[in-house]
N, C-alpha and C positions, 0 to 999 in steps of 0.2 A: 310414199308418205306414211309415216308411222302415227297411228290413231289410238287413243286411249278413251274408253267409255267408262267414266267413273260412275259407280252406282248403276250398273247396267240392268239391274233388276232380275227377277226370276224368269222372264219370258223372252227377252230379245236384247240384242246389242247392235250398235251401229256396224254395218257391214264392213268387214276387213279390220275391225278394231280388236285391241286387247281389252277384254271385259274384266272389270274389277267390281266386286260386290262383297258385302259382309257375309252373305250366305252362299254356300256352294250350290251350283246348278250346272246342267250340262254345258251351257255356253259361257260360264264364268271361268276365266283363265287364272285370275288371281283372287284369292279370298283374303280380304283385309278390311278392317274397320277404319273408315275415313276419319274417325275421331282420334286415331292413334298416329302419331308423327314420329319420324318421317315415313313417307310412303316408300314401298319397296321398289323404287325406280331410280335410275341414275339421273344426274343433272343433265339438262338439255337433251332429253331423249325423244320428246314427242313434237310432231308438226301440228297436230289437231287434238284437242281434248274436248270431249262431249260430256256435258253435265245436265242431264234432263231430270228435273224433279228430284234433286239431291241436296242442293245447297241449303234448303230450308230445314233439312233434317240434321244438320251438322251443329254440334255444340258451339264451335267457334269458327264462324265463316272466314274470318281474316286468316286464321291458321291454314284453312283449306286453300285459300287463294295464294298464300305464300308458298305452299307446297306445289300448287299448280304452276306458279311462276318458276319455281326451281326446276321442275321436271320438264317444262316446255322449252322448246328452242326459241331463240330470238325471232320474232315475227310470226310465231305460231298463232293459230286461231283457237280461241276458247269459246264454245257455244254453250250458253246457259239458258235453260228454260225453267221458270219457277212461277208458281201462282203469284199474281200481283197482290199487294197487300190489301187492296179493296175487295178482293174476291172472297166469297165464302169458302172457296177451295183452299185459301190460305189460312184464315183464322178458324175454320171449322174442323181442322184436322189436329188432333191432340199430339201427333208426332212431329208437328212443325214447331221448331224452336224460334225461328226468325221469319220475318215478313219483309218482302223486297219490292222495290219499285224502280222507276227510271233513275230517280235521284240517288239511290243506293249505288248504282253502277257509275254515275257521274262522279260521285265522291271517290269511288275506287279508281277511276281514271285520274283523278287529281293527285294520286300517289306517284304517278309517272311510271308505274310498273305495268299498266295496261292502258290501251287506248280503245275507246268504243269505235268499232268499225261500222256497226249497224245495230239498230234496235227496232223492235216492233212490239207494240202493246196489242194483245189479242182480246177481242170482244165477242159477245154473242151476235148472231146474225141480225137481230133487231137493231142493235147499236151500230152495226155496220151500215144497215139500210138507211138510218136517219142521219148518218154522217159523223157520229161521235168518234168512231174509229179514226177517221180521217183527221178530225180536229185534234184528238189526243196524240196521234203520232206526229203531227206537224208541230205541236206545241206541248210536249210532254211535261215540262216543268209547270206550266200554267194549268194544264188539265189536272195534274196531281194536286196542286195547291187549291184550286177553286172548284173543280167539278168531279174529282175522283170518286167521292162517296155518293154523289148524286147519280153518276153514270159509271158504276163499277166495271172494272176490267175482269178478264179471266186470268190471263197469263202475261208475263213479259218474257220476250226472247231477246237476248243480247249476244252479239258477236264481239268478242274482245280480241285485240292483237297484243301479244306479249312483247313488252319493251324491255330488253335486257340491258340497254345502254342507259338506264335510269341512273341518276347520280346517287352516291352513297347517302346523301342527306334525305332524298326521297325514299330510299329503301329503309332508312332508319325510321321514317315517319310511319310506315306500315308496321315495321317490326316492334315498335314501342307498344302497340295494342295487342300483341300476341303473347301467348303462353301465360 
C-alpha cells in the first residue's frame, strides 16, 4: 500500500508514508507548498492519503481536493482530521483560512468524486459523558443545524473513498469552482 501524508508537520508522519510538508525536516520526504498546483506526484499513485490538520490552512480547499483526487487511485482512502467549525480550535487560529463540518464533506460527496465511508465528530470528555457525542454522530446534520453552537465539537474526522468512475458532468461541477 502506498501512503502519502500531506502536511506531515515538523514532528511525525504516518508510519510507512511519504511525507510532504512546506518546510524541510528529517522525516519530510518532499518539500512542497500545498497551495501550489499541481503536486509533484503522478496520477493514480496513492492507496491512502492522510491529511491531519492541513485542509484548514489551504487557500483553496477545492483545488486541494481535486489534486488529492488526481493523485489517488480509484477506491483509495483519504483520511481528513480538522477542527470542527464550532470549536475555538478552528476560529481561534489566525492561520486557518476555512472552517469545516460534516455538511462540508457531505457537499463534497455530492460531487461524485468522493464517498464518505465513515465520519466521527470528536468532543470533550464531558460531552461524551452526557451523550452529546452519541447524539451528534447519530444525527450530524441536525446537530450542526440546531445544537452545534450550544454543544461545540473539537474535531471532525472523515474517511473518504476516491471515486474515479465519476461522470464528466460531476467532475466539471467540482472543477468550475477551482482556480
